[in-house]
N, C-alpha and C positions, 0 to 999 in steps of 0.2 A: 513485614517486607521480606524478612529472611525466609519465611515459609514460601512466599511467592517465588523467590529466586531458586530455592531448592526444587519446588514443583516444576518450574520452567526447565531447569537442568534435567530433571528426571524425564519430562516429556520429550525433550530433544534426544536424550539417550535411547528412549523407547522407540521413537520414530526411526532413528538411524539403525537400530537393531532390526526393526521390521523391514527396512528397505534393503533387502538383499538382492544381488543381481540374479538374473535368470540363469546364467551360466557363470561358474567361478572364473574370475579373471577377465570377464567381458564387461565393458562399461555400458551402462544404460544410456540410450540416446536422450538428449535434452528435449527432443521433440515428443517424447512419450508422456509429457505432462509432469505433474508433481504437486507437492505441498510446499508452500513457502511460509517460514516463520522468521520474524525479524523486527526491526525497528525502523522508524523514519522520523525525519524532522521536517517541519513545514513552516512556511511564512506566507502571509496573504495580507491584503489591505482592502478596506472598504471606505468609500467616500460618504460622508454625511453632509448635512447642509452647511456645517461650519468647519469641518476638519476631515482629515484622513486618518482612519484608525488602522494601525498595524497590529496584527496578531501573529503569534508564533508558538511553537511548542513541539513536544515529542509525541510519538504515536506508536502503538503496537501494530505490526503489519502481519496479517494472516491472509493467505490466498490458496485456492485450490484450482488447478487447471488441468484440462484433459485435451488430447488431440482429437480433431474432427476431420482434418485433411492433412496431407503432407505439408509441413511448415506452418499449419494453422492450428491454433489452440483457442479454446474458449474456457473462461473461468469466472470464478466469483472472488472478489477481493474485498476485504474489510480492513479498515484502520480505525483504531479507537485510542483516544488520548485526551490531553488537556491543552487548552489554549490560554495564552497569557498576553495581555495587552494593556493599554492605557486605562480601560474601563474595568479591569479586574481579570479574573480567570474563570474558566468554565470547561465543561466537557465538550468534545468535538468528535464526530464520527463520520465515516465515509463508507458507503456500501455501493459497489458497482459490479456490473457484468462487463467482462472485458474480453476482447479478441486480440490475439497476438499473432504476428507474422514472425516466425523464428527462422533464422538462417544460421549457418556455421557448422562446424564439425562437432564431434562428441566432446572435445575438450573446452570449447568456448562457444557460446551461442548468443550472438547479438539479436535483439528483437525490437520491433516497433509495436506499440500497443494503443488501442482506442477503445473506449468504454462508454457506458451510460449508467447513471445511477442517481444517488441522492447524497447530499452532504447534510449533516445534522449539526446545527450550531446553537449556542445559547442565545436567547433573545435579550435585548437591552431594555431595561425598565425605564420608567419616566424620569428617574434621577440620573440616568446614564450608566447605571451599573448592570451587571449581567444577572439574569435570573436562572433558575433551574429548569425552566421550560425550554424545550428544544424546538427549533424551527427547522423544518426540512426544506431543501431547495434542490431542484434538478441540476445535475452536474454532468459534464462530459470530460473525463480525464483522457489525456493523450500523452504518450511518453516514449522514451527510449531506454533500453537497458541491455545488460549483458550478464550472462551466467557463466562462471568460470569453474571448471571441474576441480574438486578437492579429493574425492574418492570415486569409486565406481558408481556409487548411488547417491552422492551428495555434491551439490554445487554451491558456490557463493554467488549470490545475486546482487547486482548494483543497478539502480535505476533512478531516473529523474522523470517526474510527471508534472504537467501543468493541468489543473482542473478548472475548466471554465464553468462558472455558476450561470446557467442558462437564463435564469430569471433576473439576473443582476449584471448583465454584460456592460451596461453603461456606468456602473458604480463600484464594481468589484474587480480585483486582480487576484487570481489564485483561488485556492492555495497552490503553491508550488512546493513539491516535496522531493526529498532525496531519501532513498531507501537502501538499506543494507540488510540482507536476509540470507538464511540457509535454505536451499532448495533440496527437498528430499524426493528423488526420482523413483 
């Protein structure tokens, strides 16, 4: 685990060193896109025939976004983590294509996001425990966030998203996640 922590710290330092402004002393616009690295926490529930199962856990958050029009960005977002609940724990992942409408100045940039993708969850076996087999389901995340400037080329991102599992709208809620990340412009 210590190697992973050192590796992540080295990657963050390398990315921040590579993200130099185009002109010294001029802040890069948040509308220029960027790379996001951070963490998120999620919670969700699923109704079964006899109970409601609550799952929660931490995730690694990675995203890449690029501008396509003024105030509009398209990107790829991935979250990978573990889920824990009444029936045990397992791996959980989310991969989406996302569009963002970004407003604000160069020091803070609120945005609204809408995406489409897939959530990968562990399946439940006949005894009610989780197996290693992953089940993919279509998902539509929607959320709000804000990026706050830390340096000329780095921002702190805070967001909340609700992801509707399209194939299970009648029996699932969430996942709902809160994300904290560094944005390298």
